[in-house]
C-alpha positions as a LaTeX table, in Angstrom:
\begin{tabular}{lrrr}
\hline
Residue & $x$ (\AA) & $y$ (\AA) & $z$ (\AA) \\
\hline
Met1 & $-30.77$ & $-14.83$ & $-219.19$ \\
Glu2 & $-28.47$ & $-17.90$ & $-219.13$ \\
Pro3 & $-24.72$ & $-17.40$ & $-219.46$ \\
Thr4 & $-23.03$ & $-18.72$ & $-222.54$ \\
Ser5 & $-20.72$ & $-21.76$ & $-222.35$ \\
Gly6 & $-17.63$ & $-19.86$ & $-223.45$ \\
Ala7 & $-17.93$ & $-17.13$ & $-220.89$ \\
Ala8 & $-16.00$ & $-17.13$ & $-217.51$ \\
Gln9 & $-17.86$ & $-18.86$ & $-214.67$ \\
Pro10 & $-18.54$ & $-16.79$ & $-211.58$ \\
Thr11 & $-16.60$ & $-18.08$ & $-208.45$ \\
Asn12 & $-18.06$ & $-18.52$ & $-204.97$ \\
Pro13 & $-15.63$ & $-16.83$ & $-202.54$ \\
Leu14 & $-16.43$ & $-19.30$ & $-199.70$ \\
Leu15 & $-15.70$ & $-22.38$ & $-201.76$ \\
Ala16 & $-12.53$ & $-20.92$ & $-203.12$ \\
His17 & $-11.28$ & $-20.24$ & $-199.61$ \\
Leu18 & $-11.95$ & $-23.84$ & $-198.49$ \\
Asn19 & $-10.10$ & $-25.24$ & $-201.48$ \\
Asp20 & $-7.07$ & $-23.11$ & $-200.74$ \\
Thr21 & $-7.02$ & $-24.30$ & $-197.10$ \\
Asp22 & $-7.11$ & $-27.99$ & $-198.09$ \\
Glu23 & $-4.19$ & $-27.52$ & $-200.41$ \\
Ala24 & $-2.17$ & $-25.76$ & $-197.72$ \\
His25 & $-2.81$ & $-28.60$ & $-195.29$ \\
Ala26 & $-1.80$ & $-31.18$ & $-197.82$ \\
Ser27 & 1.48 & $-29.40$ & $-198.53$ \\
Thr28 & 2.45 & $-29.06$ & $-194.80$ \\
Arg29 & 1.35 & $-32.50$ & $-193.59$ \\
Val30 & 4.23 & $-34.53$ & $-192.14$ \\
Asp31 & 4.16 & $-38.23$ & $-191.52$ \\
Phe32 & 6.26 & $-39.50$ & $-188.61$ \\
Ala33 & 7.62 & $-42.95$ & $-188.36$ \\
His34 & 9.58 & $-44.91$ & $-185.77$ \\
Pro35 & 13.24 & $-45.62$ & $-186.44$ \\
Gly36 & 13.63 & $-48.32$ & $-189.05$ \\
Glu37 & 10.24 & $-47.68$ & $-190.64$ \\
Thr38 & 9.84 & $-46.34$ & $-194.15$ \\
Val39 & 7.86 & $-43.18$ & $-194.50$ \\
Gln40 & 5.26 & $-43.48$ & $-197.28$ \\
Pro41 & 4.64 & $-40.27$ & $-199.10$ \\
Met42 & 1.23 & $-38.94$ & $-198.64$ \\
Ala43 & $-1.08$ & $-38.88$ & $-201.55$ \\
Ala44 & $-1.66$ & $-35.52$ & $-202.99$ \\
Ala45 & $-4.83$ & $-33.90$ & $-201.95$ \\
Lys46 & $-7.64$ & $-34.46$ & $-204.34$ \\
Pro47 & $-8.78$ & $-31.33$ & $-206.10$ \\
Ala48 & $-12.00$ & $-29.99$ & $-204.93$ \\
Pro49 & $-14.91$ & $-30.80$ & $-207.22$ \\
Ala50 & $-15.95$ & $-28.05$ & $-209.54$ \\
Pro51 & $-18.81$ & $-26.08$ & $-208.20$ \\
Glu52 & $-22.05$ & $-26.35$ & $-209.85$ \\
Thr53 & $-22.96$ & $-23.49$ & $-212.10$ \\
Pro54 & $-25.43$ & $-21.39$ & $-210.27$ \\
Lys55 & $-28.44$ & $-20.43$ & $-212.14$ \\
Ala56 & $-28.20$ & $-16.93$ & $-210.90$ \\
Pro57 & $-25.42$ & $-15.01$ & $-209.23$ \\
Glu58 & $-25.64$ & $-15.08$ & $-205.48$ \\
Ala59 & $-25.29$ & $-12.05$ & $-203.39$ \\
Pro60 & $-21.75$ & $-11.56$ & $-202.14$ \\
Val61 & $-21.13$ & $-12.75$ & $-198.56$ \\
Ser62 & $-20.18$ & $-9.96$ & $-196.23$ \\
Pro63 & $-16.88$ & $-10.28$ & $-194.42$ \\
Ser64 & $-18.69$ & $-10.46$ & $-191.07$ \\
Glu65 & $-20.54$ & $-13.56$ & $-192.21$ \\
Thr66 & $-17.42$ & $-15.37$ & $-193.46$ \\
Pro67 & $-16.81$ & $-18.49$ & $-191.27$ \\
Pro68 & $-13.37$ & $-18.75$ & $-189.58$ \\
Pro69 & $-10.85$ & $-20.95$ & $-191.29$ \\
Pro70 & $-10.42$ & $-24.44$ & $-189.78$ \\
Thr71 & $-7.63$ & $-24.85$ & $-187.23$ \\
Ala72 & $-4.55$ & $-26.66$ & $-188.50$ \\
Pro73 & $-3.97$ & $-30.02$ & $-186.71$ \\
Ile74 & $-1.16$ & $-30.04$ & $-184.12$ \\
Ala75 & 1.64 & $-32.34$ & $-185.11$ \\
Ser76 & 2.60 & $-34.98$ & $-182.47$ \\
Pro77 & 6.20 & $-34.60$ & $-181.11$ \\
Pro78 & 8.59 & $-37.26$ & $-182.23$ \\
Lys79 & 9.26 & $-40.08$ & $-179.75$ \\
Ser80 & 12.66 & $-40.11$ & $-178.04$ \\
Pro81 & 14.94 & $-42.88$ & $-179.16$ \\
Arg82 & 15.29 & $-45.68$ & $-176.58$ \\
Asn83 & 19.08 & $-45.66$ & $-176.66$ \\
Gly84 & 19.07 & $-42.30$ & $-174.76$ \\
Arg85 & 17.72 & $-43.75$ & $-171.47$ \\
Pro86 & 21.09 & $-45.05$ & $-170.08$ \\
Ile87 & 22.50 & $-41.56$ & $-170.43$ \\
Ile88 & 19.68 & $-40.12$ & $-168.37$ \\
Val89 & 20.08 & $-42.78$ & $-165.67$ \\
Ala90 & 23.82 & $-42.11$ & $-165.50$ \\
Leu91 & 23.21 & $-38.39$ & $-165.10$ \\
Val92 & 20.76 & $-39.04$ & $-162.27$ \\
Ile93 & 23.27 & $-41.29$ & $-160.47$ \\
Ile94 & 26.00 & $-38.67$ & $-160.83$ \\
Val95 & 23.74 & $-36.00$ & $-159.37$ \\
Leu96 & 22.80 & $-38.23$ & $-156.43$ \\
Leu97 & 26.43 & $-39.07$ & $-155.69$ \\
Ala98 & 27.36 & $-35.41$ & $-155.82$ \\
Ala99 & 24.55 & $-34.57$ & $-153.39$ \\
Ile100 & 25.63 & $-37.31$ & $-150.97$ \\
Gly101 & 29.24 & $-36.21$ & $-151.10$ \\
Gly102 & 28.33 & $-32.60$ & $-150.51$ \\
Gly103 & 26.13 & $-33.53$ & $-147.57$ \\
Ala104 & 28.87 & $-35.62$ & $-146.00$ \\
Tyr105 & 31.39 & $-32.81$ & $-146.39$ \\
Trp106 & 29.01 & $-30.35$ & $-144.77$ \\
Trp107 & 28.30 & $-32.76$ & $-141.89$ \\
Leu108 & 31.94 & $-33.48$ & $-141.16$ \\
Lys109 & 33.67 & $-30.19$ & $-141.96$ \\
Ile110 & 31.25 & $-27.31$ & $-141.99$ \\
Arg111 & 28.42 & $-28.21$ & $-139.62$ \\
Lys112 & 28.89 & $-26.94$ & $-136.04$ \\
Pro113 & 28.88 & $-30.02$ & $-133.79$ \\
Ser114 & 25.93 & $-30.22$ & $-131.49$ \\
Val115 & 26.69 & $-30.60$ & $-127.79$ \\
Ser116 & 25.45 & $-33.78$ & $-126.15$ \\
Ser117 & 24.13 & $-33.42$ & $-122.64$ \\
Asn118 & 26.34 & $-36.32$ & $-121.61$ \\
Asn119 & 29.46 & $-35.29$ & $-123.52$ \\
Pro120 & 30.02 & $-31.53$ & $-123.59$ \\
Thr121 & 32.78 & $-30.10$ & $-125.73$ \\
Ser122 & 35.80 & $-28.63$ & $-124.06$ \\
Thr123 & 34.81 & $-25.19$ & $-125.28$ \\
Gln124 & 31.34 & $-25.25$ & $-123.76$ \\
Thr125 & 30.87 & $-24.27$ & $-120.14$ \\
Ile126 & 28.16 & $-26.04$ & $-118.17$ \\
Thr127 & 27.71 & $-25.00$ & $-114.56$ \\
Val128 & 26.92 & $-27.76$ & $-112.11$ \\
Thr129 & 23.51 & $-27.99$ & $-110.45$ \\
Pro130 & 22.61 & $-30.30$ & $-107.53$ \\
Ile131 & 21.24 & $-33.73$ & $-108.42$ \\
Val132 & 19.82 & $-36.39$ & $-106.10$ \\
Pro133 & 22.77 & $-38.50$ & $-104.83$ \\
Ser134 & 23.16 & $-42.23$ & $-105.37$ \\
Asn135 & 25.47 & $-45.10$ & $-104.34$ \\
Leu136 & 25.42 & $-44.25$ & $-100.63$ \\
Ala137 & 28.06 & $-46.11$ & $-98.60$ \\
Gln138 & 29.48 & $-46.05$ & $-95.07$ \\
Lys139 & 33.12 & $-46.89$ & $-94.41$ \\
Ser140 & 35.55 & $-47.24$ & $-91.56$ \\
Ser141 & 38.55 & $-44.96$ & $-91.21$ \\
Ala142 & 40.58 & $-47.69$ & $-92.92$ \\
Gly143 & 38.27 & $-47.55$ & $-95.97$ \\
Gln144 & 36.43 & $-50.80$ & $-95.26$ \\
Thr145 & 32.78 & $-50.74$ & $-96.35$ \\
Val146 & 30.33 & $-51.56$ & $-93.57$ \\
Ala147 & 26.89 & $-52.97$ & $-94.31$ \\
Ala148 & 23.70 & $-51.64$ & $-92.76$ \\
Gly149 & 23.63 & $-52.32$ & $-89.04$ \\
Gly150 & 27.41 & $-52.78$ & $-88.85$ \\
Ser151 & 29.72 & $-51.42$ & $-86.18$ \\
Leu152 & 32.01 & $-48.44$ & $-86.65$ \\
Lys153 & 34.13 & $-46.19$ & $-84.49$ \\
Asn154 & 35.08 & $-42.54$ & $-84.78$ \\
Pro155 & 36.03 & $-41.23$ & $-87.23$ \\
Leu156 & 34.00 & $-42.78$ & $-90.05$ \\
Glu157 & 33.37 & $-41.84$ & $-93.68$ \\
Leu158 & 30.08 & $-41.49$ & $-95.56$ \\
Asp159 & 30.31 & $-41.64$ & $-99.37$ \\
Phe160 & 27.83 & $-40.95$ & $-102.18$ \\
Ser161 & 27.92 & $-39.80$ & $-105.80$ \\
Met162 & 26.03 & $-38.13$ & $-108.65$ \\
Ser163 & 26.35 & $-38.12$ & $-112.45$ \\
Thr164 & 26.51 & $-34.80$ & $-114.31$ \\
Asn165 & 27.67 & $-33.35$ & $-117.62$ \\
Ala166 & 28.76 & $-30.13$ & $-115.91$ \\
Asn167 & 32.38 & $-29.00$ & $-116.12$ \\
Ala168 & 32.29 & $-25.76$ & $-114.13$ \\
Gly169 & 31.37 & $-24.54$ & $-110.67$ \\
Ser170 & 31.54 & $-26.54$ & $-107.45$ \\
Ile171 & 29.11 & $-28.63$ & $-105.45$ \\
Glu172 & 29.03 & $-29.40$ & $-101.72$ \\
Pro173 & 28.07 & $-32.77$ & $-100.20$ \\
Gln174 & 25.92 & $-32.54$ & $-97.05$ \\
Val175 & 24.88 & $-35.20$ & $-94.53$ \\
Glu176 & 22.43 & $-35.34$ & $-91.64$ \\
Val177 & 23.19 & $-37.97$ & $-88.99$ \\
Glu178 & 20.72 & $-38.57$ & $-86.17$ \\
Pro179 & 20.47 & $-41.14$ & $-83.36$ \\
Leu180 & 18.14 & $-44.00$ & $-84.16$ \\
Gly181 & 14.65 & $-43.01$ & $-83.05$ \\
Thr182 & 15.24 & $-39.29$ & $-83.72$ \\
Ala183 & 13.47 & $-37.95$ & $-86.82$ \\
Phe184 & 15.43 & $-36.11$ & $-89.47$ \\
Thr185 & 15.17 & $-32.32$ & $-89.35$ \\
Gly186 & 16.35 & $-31.61$ & $-92.91$ \\
Gln187 & 19.33 & $-29.64$ & $-91.64$ \\
Pro188 & 22.79 & $-31.11$ & $-92.38$ \\
Asn189 & 25.15 & $-31.50$ & $-89.42$ \\
Tyr190 & 28.18 & $-32.66$ & $-91.46$ \\
Lys191 & 29.54 & $-31.27$ & $-94.72$ \\
Gly192 & 32.29 & $-32.45$ & $-97.02$ \\
Asp193 & 34.78 & $-30.55$ & $-99.16$ \\
Ala194 & 33.34 & $-28.88$ & $-102.27$ \\
Val195 & 33.87 & $-30.91$ & $-105.45$ \\
Thr196 & 34.58 & $-29.48$ & $-108.94$ \\
Pro197 & 32.80 & $-31.46$ & $-111.68$ \\
Asn198 & 34.62 & $-32.72$ & $-114.76$ \\
Gly199 & 31.75 & $-33.80$ & $-116.98$ \\
Gly200 & 31.33 & $-37.22$ & $-115.36$ \\
Thr201 & 30.55 & $-38.85$ & $-112.04$ \\
Ile202 & 31.18 & $-36.87$ & $-108.86$ \\
Thr203 & 32.15 & $-38.89$ & $-105.78$ \\
Ala204 & 31.77 & $-37.09$ & $-102.46$ \\
Lys205 & 33.18 & $-38.01$ & $-99.06$ \\
Val206 & 32.02 & $-36.67$ & $-95.72$ \\
Ala207 & 33.96 & $-37.36$ & $-92.52$ \\
Val208 & 31.90 & $-37.92$ & $-89.36$ \\
Thr209 & 33.49 & $-37.62$ & $-85.91$ \\
Asp210 & 32.64 & $-37.29$ & $-82.22$ \\
Leu211 & 29.61 & $-39.57$ & $-82.22$ \\
Lys212 & 28.76 & $-41.23$ & $-78.94$ \\
Asp213 & 28.37 & $-44.99$ & $-78.71$ \\
Gly214 & 24.95 & $-45.99$ & $-80.00$ \\
Ser215 & 22.88 & $-46.62$ & $-83.13$ \\
Tyr216 & 22.41 & $-44.04$ & $-85.91$ \\
His217 & 20.72 & $-43.41$ & $-89.25$ \\
Trp218 & 21.68 & $-40.84$ & $-91.92$ \\
Gln219 & 20.68 & $-39.15$ & $-95.18$ \\
Ala220 & 22.63 & $-37.19$ & $-97.84$ \\
Arg221 & 22.15 & $-34.47$ & $-100.44$ \\
Phe222 & 24.12 & $-32.10$ & $-102.74$ \\
Ala223 & 24.04 & $-28.29$ & $-102.57$ \\
Val224 & 25.15 & $-25.39$ & $-104.77$ \\
Gly225 & 24.70 & $-22.26$ & $-102.70$ \\
Ser226 & 21.10 & $-22.13$ & $-101.58$ \\
Gln227 & 20.02 & $-24.60$ & $-104.25$ \\
Thr228 & 19.87 & $-28.17$ & $-102.95$ \\
Ser229 & 18.80 & $-31.57$ & $-104.17$ \\
Asp230 & 16.37 & $-33.80$ & $-102.31$ \\
Tyr231 & 17.69 & $-35.94$ & $-99.47$ \\
Val232 & 18.28 & $-39.66$ & $-99.97$ \\
Ala233 & 18.33 & $-41.93$ & $-96.91$ \\
Phe234 & 20.91 & $-44.70$ & $-96.62$ \\
Ser235 & 18.27 & $-47.22$ & $-95.56$ \\
Thr236 & 14.55 & $-47.27$ & $-96.23$ \\
Thr237 & 13.84 & $-49.77$ & $-93.43$ \\
Ala238 & 12.13 & $-47.91$ & $-90.62$ \\
Gly239 & 13.45 & $-48.47$ & $-87.12$ \\
Ser240 & 16.70 & $-50.15$ & $-88.23$ \\
Ala241 & 20.16 & $-48.77$ & $-87.51$ \\
Asp242 & 22.35 & $-47.78$ & $-90.43$ \\
Phe243 & 25.46 & $-48.14$ & $-88.27$ \\
Ile244 & 26.47 & $-48.60$ & $-84.63$ \\
Ile245 & 29.22 & $-46.58$ & $-82.96$ \\
Asp246 & 31.35 & $-48.81$ & $-80.72$ \\
Ser247 & 34.44 & $-47.26$ & $-79.17$ \\
Thr248 & 35.05 & $-49.87$ & $-76.45$ \\
Ala249 & 38.09 & $-52.14$ & $-76.84$ \\
Pro250 & 37.26 & $-55.86$ & $-76.93$ \\
Lys251 & 38.35 & $-58.34$ & $-74.27$ \\
Ala252 & 41.89 & $-59.53$ & $-74.89$ \\
Ala253 & 42.18 & $-62.93$ & $-76.54$ \\
Ala254 & 43.52 & $-65.82$ & $-74.47$ \\
Val255 & 45.56 & $-68.91$ & $-75.49$ \\
Thr256 & 43.97 & $-72.12$ & $-74.15$ \\
Ser257 & 46.09 & $-74.77$ & $-75.86$ \\
Val258 & 49.42 & $-75.17$ & $-77.64$ \\
Gly259 & 49.32 & $-78.24$ & $-79.83$ \\
Ser260 & 47.68 & $-80.95$ & $-77.75$ \\
Gln261 & 48.80 & $-79.46$ & $-74.44$ \\
Ala262 & 46.23 & $-77.44$ & $-72.51$ \\
Val263 & 47.10 & $-74.11$ & $-70.99$ \\
Lys264 & 45.63 & $-73.11$ & $-67.66$ \\
Ala265 & 43.78 & $-69.82$ & $-67.32$ \\
Gly266 & 46.01 & $-66.90$ & $-66.51$ \\
Val267 & 49.20 & $-68.68$ & $-67.58$ \\
Thr268 & 51.33 & $-66.62$ & $-69.93$ \\
Ser269 & 54.28 & $-69.00$ & $-70.30$ \\
Leu270 & 54.43 & $-72.67$ & $-71.16$ \\
Thr271 & 57.20 & $-75.26$ & $-71.48$ \\
Thr272 & 56.31 & $-78.13$ & $-73.78$ \\
Thr273 & 58.01 & $-81.22$ & $-75.08$ \\
Gln274 & 56.20 & $-80.84$ & $-78.41$ \\
Asn275 & 56.91 & $-78.98$ & $-81.60$ \\
Pro276 & 53.34 & $-77.58$ & $-81.92$ \\
Thr277 & 51.65 & $-76.59$ & $-85.18$ \\
Thr278 & 48.36 & $-75.24$ & $-83.79$ \\
Leu279 & 47.26 & $-72.71$ & $-81.21$ \\
Ala280 & 43.75 & $-72.23$ & $-79.88$ \\
Gly281 & 42.04 & $-69.78$ & $-77.58$ \\
Thr282 & 39.05 & $-67.59$ & $-76.82$ \\
Ala283 & 37.95 & $-64.04$ & $-77.71$ \\
Glu284 & 34.72 & $-62.07$ & $-78.09$ \\
Pro285 & 32.41 & $-63.57$ & $-80.71$ \\
Gly286 & 33.05 & $-62.10$ & $-84.14$ \\
Asp287 & 36.47 & $-60.69$ & $-83.25$ \\
Asn288 & 39.31 & $-61.15$ & $-85.69$ \\
Val289 & 42.32 & $-62.80$ & $-84.01$ \\
Ala290 & 45.79 & $-62.28$ & $-85.47$ \\
Val291 & 48.74 & $-64.35$ & $-84.21$ \\
Ala292 & 52.36 & $-63.39$ & $-84.85$ \\
Ile293 & 55.24 & $-65.61$ & $-83.63$ \\
Ala294 & 58.83 & $-64.41$ & $-83.24$ \\
Pro295 & 61.57 & $-65.10$ & $-84.11$ \\
Asp296 & 59.91 & $-67.55$ & $-86.52$ \\
Asn297 & 58.17 & $-64.73$ & $-88.48$ \\
Gln298 & 55.01 & $-66.78$ & $-88.69$ \\
Thr299 & 51.55 & $-65.19$ & $-88.82$ \\
Ala300 & 48.04 & $-66.61$ & $-88.83$ \\
Thr301 & 44.51 & $-65.27$ & $-88.45$ \\
Ala302 & 41.13 & $-66.60$ & $-87.38$ \\
Thr303 & 37.67 & $-65.32$ & $-86.48$ \\
Ala304 & 36.11 & $-66.17$ & $-83.16$ \\
Asp305 & 32.91 & $-68.14$ & $-83.62$ \\
Ala306 & 29.59 & $-67.53$ & $-81.89$ \\
Ser307 & 30.98 & $-69.14$ & $-78.73$ \\
Gly308 & 34.17 & $-67.08$ & $-78.87$ \\
Asn309 & 36.49 & $-69.97$ & $-79.80$ \\
Trp310 & 39.28 & $-69.65$ & $-82.35$ \\
Thr311 & 42.07 & $-71.84$ & $-83.74$ \\
Val312 & 45.04 & $-71.07$ & $-85.99$ \\
Thr313 & 47.29 & $-73.48$ & $-87.84$ \\
Leu314 & 50.95 & $-72.57$ & $-88.21$ \\
Ser315 & 52.78 & $-72.92$ & $-91.49$ \\
Ala316 & 55.62 & $-74.82$ & $-89.75$ \\
Ala317 & 56.09 & $-76.59$ & $-86.43$ \\
Leu318 & 57.83 & $-74.59$ & $-83.73$ \\
Ala319 & 61.45 & $-75.64$ & $-83.31$ \\
Asn320 & 63.16 & $-76.19$ & $-79.98$ \\
Gly321 & 63.70 & $-72.95$ & $-78.15$ \\
Gln322 & 61.77 & $-69.99$ & $-76.86$ \\
His323 & 59.02 & $-68.37$ & $-78.95$ \\
Thr324 & 57.08 & $-65.19$ & $-78.28$ \\
Val325 & 53.46 & $-65.21$ & $-79.42$ \\
Ala326 & 51.67 & $-61.85$ & $-79.92$ \\
Val327 & 47.88 & $-62.10$ & $-80.14$ \\
Thr328 & 45.77 & $-59.16$ & $-81.35$ \\
Ser329 & 41.98 & $-59.25$ & $-81.32$ \\
Thr330 & 39.96 & $-56.68$ & $-83.35$ \\
Asp331 & 36.21 & $-56.20$ & $-82.99$ \\
Pro332 & 33.91 & $-55.32$ & $-85.94$ \\
Ala333 & 34.12 & $-51.62$ & $-85.09$ \\
Gly334 & 37.91 & $-51.69$ & $-85.42$ \\
Asn335 & 38.80 & $-51.53$ & $-81.73$ \\
Thr336 & 41.75 & $-53.72$ & $-80.75$ \\
Ser337 & 43.24 & $-55.50$ & $-77.72$ \\
Asn338 & 46.66 & $-57.16$ & $-77.43$ \\
Thr339 & 48.19 & $-59.92$ & $-75.36$ \\
Ser340 & 51.39 & $-62.00$ & $-75.44$ \\
Phe341 & 52.34 & $-65.58$ & $-74.61$ \\
Thr342 & 55.69 & $-67.39$ & $-74.32$ \\
Ile343 & 56.30 & $-70.96$ & $-75.47$ \\
Asn344 & 59.45 & $-72.92$ & $-74.51$ \\
Ser345 & 59.64 & $-75.90$ & $-76.79$ \\
Asn346 & 62.04 & $-78.73$ & $-75.78$ \\
Thr347 & 61.69 & $-82.22$ & $-77.23$ \\
Val348 & 64.64 & $-83.63$ & $-75.16$ \\
Ala349 & 63.47 & $-86.02$ & $-72.36$ \\
Ala350 & 63.38 & $-84.22$ & $-69.04$ \\
Ala351 & 62.82 & $-85.12$ & $-65.39$ \\
Pro352 & 59.26 & $-85.05$ & $-64.18$ \\
Ala353 & 58.11 & $-81.58$ & $-63.36$ \\
Thr354 & 58.12 & $-80.66$ & $-59.70$ \\
Gln355 & 55.82 & $-78.33$ & $-57.91$ \\
Thr356 & 57.00 & $-75.82$ & $-55.42$ \\
Val357 & 54.68 & $-75.60$ & $-52.45$ \\
Ala358 & 54.70 & $-72.38$ & $-50.49$ \\
Pro359 & 55.73 & $-72.97$ & $-46.78$ \\
Thr360 & 53.11 & $-72.80$ & $-44.03$ \\
Gly361 & 53.25 & $-73.28$ & $-40.20$ \\
Asp362 & 52.41 & $-77.01$ & $-40.25$ \\
Asn363 & 54.58 & $-78.21$ & $-43.04$ \\
Thr364 & 57.49 & $-76.09$ & $-41.81$ \\
Gln365 & 57.61 & $-78.04$ & $-38.52$ \\
Thr366 & 57.34 & $-81.33$ & $-40.35$ \\
Leu367 & 60.21 & $-80.48$ & $-42.62$ \\
Thr368 & 62.35 & $-79.36$ & $-39.62$ \\
Leu369 & 61.86 & $-82.63$ & $-37.70$ \\
Ile370 & 62.68 & $-84.71$ & $-40.72$ \\
Gly371 & 65.81 & $-82.70$ & $-41.20$ \\
Leu372 & 66.95 & $-83.19$ & $-37.62$ \\
Val373 & 66.41 & $-86.91$ & $-37.86$ \\
Leu374 & 68.43 & $-87.13$ & $-40.99$ \\
Ile375 & 71.22 & $-85.10$ & $-39.42$ \\
Ala376 & 71.28 & $-87.36$ & $-36.35$ \\
Ile377 & 71.41 & $-90.49$ & $-38.44$ \\
Ser378 & 74.22 & $-89.09$ & $-40.49$ \\
Thr379 & 76.18 & $-88.13$ & $-37.31$ \\
Phe380 & 75.67 & $-91.53$ & $-35.75$ \\
Gly381 & 76.87 & $-93.19$ & $-38.91$ \\
Leu382 & 80.03 & $-91.14$ & $-38.95$ \\
Ile383 & 80.85 & $-91.92$ & $-35.30$ \\
Leu384 & 80.31 & $-95.62$ & $-35.86$ \\
Ala385 & 82.52 & $-95.67$ & $-38.88$ \\
Gly386 & 85.30 & $-93.92$ & $-36.90$ \\
Arg387 & 85.32 & $-96.51$ & $-34.06$ \\
Arg388 & 85.57 & $-99.41$ & $-36.43$ \\
Gly389 & 88.60 & $-97.82$ & $-37.99$ \\
Gln390 & 90.37 & $-97.47$ & $-34.62$ \\
Arg391 & 89.81 & $-101.16$ & $-33.72$ \\
Arg392 & 91.48 & $-102.36$ & $-36.88$ \\
Val393 & 94.56 & $-100.39$ & $-36.09$ \\
\hline
\end{tabular}
């Protein structure tokens, strides 16, 4: 039986639900626009078309068969305005500056300073340990450094050093000295005074005495109790002497000329008609010759050459009068010898020098006869002169 036109039309529950959902979406839809753009209102949702009139009522749909409602679209978030970026950049810069400042404050004020191995703090205690020595040197008692193979005399000094950051304890320098040709035993035979470190370089000095004349070599090390460093030899050249002990005084220097006037061997006094400005002489090769003249207060030095000759030039010519010359010769080991010489300078013309001849048997008789003859002649002359005087009277 067909329904009449005036009667109420049956409604499909599924279609009604879809229509309601479309209307809800249309009412909640939001259009977004960028700044400066005009938002156009959305057109109202078109009404759903009227369902066709079913010829016969359909069986109601069970709730379990009802499809789920469509998911509402997710609205896109609005874009941030571009004029907010400088604010963000400024905030980032401020945060970075604050972090840098905080780090600097922590580094300078709060952080505990680390201790450098080469620069310990005054509050940290570092006990010294032996280190291999360096800068080995050998010196005379006067502090003059002597090269390898040089001459020395007792006592002498052997120096060496080590670098350390220690500031506590003490360390002892040790030396082994052996005659050239004798192997080292590893046992020190000379020790220096213990040295207290101060966080820097330690310089040690060891005095060596009572060595006999001859050639020697040596090695050095540091020790703290039973703990020792390795030895270091002064020279690495095998068979060569590190130093030579020479305790013999050199031959005394001699003066061989004053100005242009030669001086005979063995003469210690000279009279000259010059005002000399130079003196020359001989000594052992390599000796240092020092000349001191009084009362002129003049000094001069020279080194004897390979033949032993030396010459000094005075700062002023010697004036007339007597001068005492003191000559000191010093060998490379430091041994000395002294001699003196007298110069009588007189530029006034004088009679020729005479020589005194020592009397002997022959020349004594000759001189006696000559004397008797002269006496006789003189007597005869006197007698003759007397007779002539009497005749005139």
